[in-house]
C-alpha positions in Angstrom: 5.2 2.2 8.1 3.2 -0.6 6.7 1.5 -1.3 10.0 0.5 2.3 10.3 -0.8 2.3 6.7 -2.9 -0.9 7.4 -4.1 0.5 10.8 -5.2 3.6 8.9 -7.1 1.3 6.5 -5.1 2.8 3.6 -6.3 6.3 4.3 -3.4 8.7 3.5 -4.8 11.5 5.6 -4.8 9.1 8.6 -1.3 8.1 7.7 -0.3 11.8 7.7 -1.8 12.2 11.1 -0.3 9.1 12.6 3.2 10.0 11.3 2.8 13.7 12.0 4.0 14.7 8.5 2.5 16.4 5.5 0.7 14.5 2.7 3.7 14.8 0.3 6.0 13.4 3.0 3.6 10.6 3.9 3.2 9.7 0.2 7.0 9.8 -0.4 7.5 7.4 2.5 4.8 5.1 1.3 6.3 5.1 -2.2 9.7 4.3 -0.7 8.1 1.4 1.2 6.6 0.1 -2.1 10.0 0.4 -3.8 11.7 -1.6 -1.0 9.0 -4.3 -1.5 9.7 -4.4 -5.2 6.3 -2.7 -6.0 7.6 0.3 -7.9 5.7 2.2 -10.5 6.9 0.0 -13.4 4.5 -2.3 -15.1 6.6 -5.4 -14.5 5.8 -8.5 -12.5 5.1 -6.5 -9.3 2.4 -4.4 -11.0 -0.4 -6.7 -10.0 0.7 -6.5 -6.4 1.0 -2.7 -6.6 -2.5 -2.5 -8.1 -3.9 -4.5 -5.2 -2.2 -2.2 -2.7 -3.5 0.9 -4.5 -7.0 -0.5 -4.5 -6.7 -1.1 -0.8 -5.4 2.4 -0.3 -8.4 3.8 -2.2 -10.8 1.7 -0.1 -12.0 -0.3 -3.1 -11.2 -3.6 -1.3 -10.7 -4.5 2.3 -7.5 -5.9 3.9 -8.7 -9.5 3.7 -9.4 -9.3 0.0 -6.0 -7.6 -0.5 -4.3 -10.4 1.4 -6.0 -13.0 -0.7 -4.8 -11.2 -3.9 -1.3 -10.9 -2.6 -1.0 -14.5 -1.4 0.7 -17.0 -3.8 -1.8 -19.4 -5.3 -1.4 -23.2 -5.1 1.3 -24.6 -7.3 
């Protein structure tokens, strides 16, 4: 699912097409993936990660920028 999402450059319409499902189904599957990654809708510690993925999905940032934001910083 994540590979298809990234290959689609975060475009949900492309994700629908690749999966052969409706938008609500594609969105539900993506939301399930986020939940499994600990990136649910709550505003807890995973919120920053979720925000980065949402920005990626909207095309506001590219994959490299998202990866930089998701990578742990130096300790």
